[in-house]
C-alpha positions in Angstrom: -1.0 12.8 -4.9 -0.5 9.6 -3.2 1.6 8.4 -6.3 3.8 11.6 -6.1 4.3 11.3 -2.3 5.0 7.6 -2.6 7.7 8.3 -5.2 9.4 10.4 -2.6 9.4 7.5 -0.2 6.8 8.9 2.1 5.4 5.8 3.9 1.9 6.8 4.8 1.3 7.7 1.1 2.7 4.3 0.1 0.2 2.5 2.4 -2.7 4.7 1.1 -1.8 3.9 -2.4 -1.3 0.3 -1.8 -4.8 0.1 -0.1 -6.4 1.9 -3.0 -4.9 -0.5 -5.5 -6.1 -3.3 -3.3 -9.7 -1.9 -3.5 -9.3 -1.3 -7.2 -8.4 -5.0 -7.6 -12.0 -6.0 -6.6 -13.7 -4.3 -9.5 -11.2 -4.7 -12.3 -10.1 -7.0 -15.0 -6.4 -6.0 -14.2 -6.8 -7.3 -10.7 -3.6 -9.3 -10.5 -1.6 -6.4 -11.7 -3.1 -4.3 -9.0 -2.5 -6.8 -6.3 1.2 -7.1 -7.3 1.7 -3.4 -7.2 -0.1 -3.1 -3.9 2.2 -5.8 -2.4 5.3 -4.2 -3.8 4.3 -0.9 -2.3 3.5 -2.4 1.1 7.0 -4.2 1.1 8.8 -0.9 0.4 6.6 1.0 2.9 7.3 -1.6 5.7 11.2 -1.5 4.8 11.1 2.3 5.1 9.2 2.4 8.4 7.6 0.2 10.9 5.1 2.3 12.6 2.0 1.9 10.3 0.0 -0.9 11.8 -2.7 -0.9 8.9 0.2 -1.7 6.6 1.1 -4.9 8.8 -2.5 -5.8 8.8 -3.0 -5.6 5.1 0.2 -7.5 4.5 -1.0 -10.1 7.0 -4.3 -10.3 5.0 -2.3 -11.0 1.8 -0.4 -13.8 3.6 -3.6 -15.3 5.1 -5.3 -15.4 1.7 -2.1 -16.7 0.0 -1.8 -14.0 -2.4 
């Protein structure tokens, strides 16, 4: 459902999907692909709306870790 809603540019769903991809990257052999997809969704989410503080936090985490 997050995927369908994020394709309709619903920002909270984009963040939720990005967070799930972030969590999936911990336990997967395709972790790099999941991280890049997560970052792309976060960028689109933050471009569409600026009122999701958790999206800012996750993007800051990526910058802090150098991802």
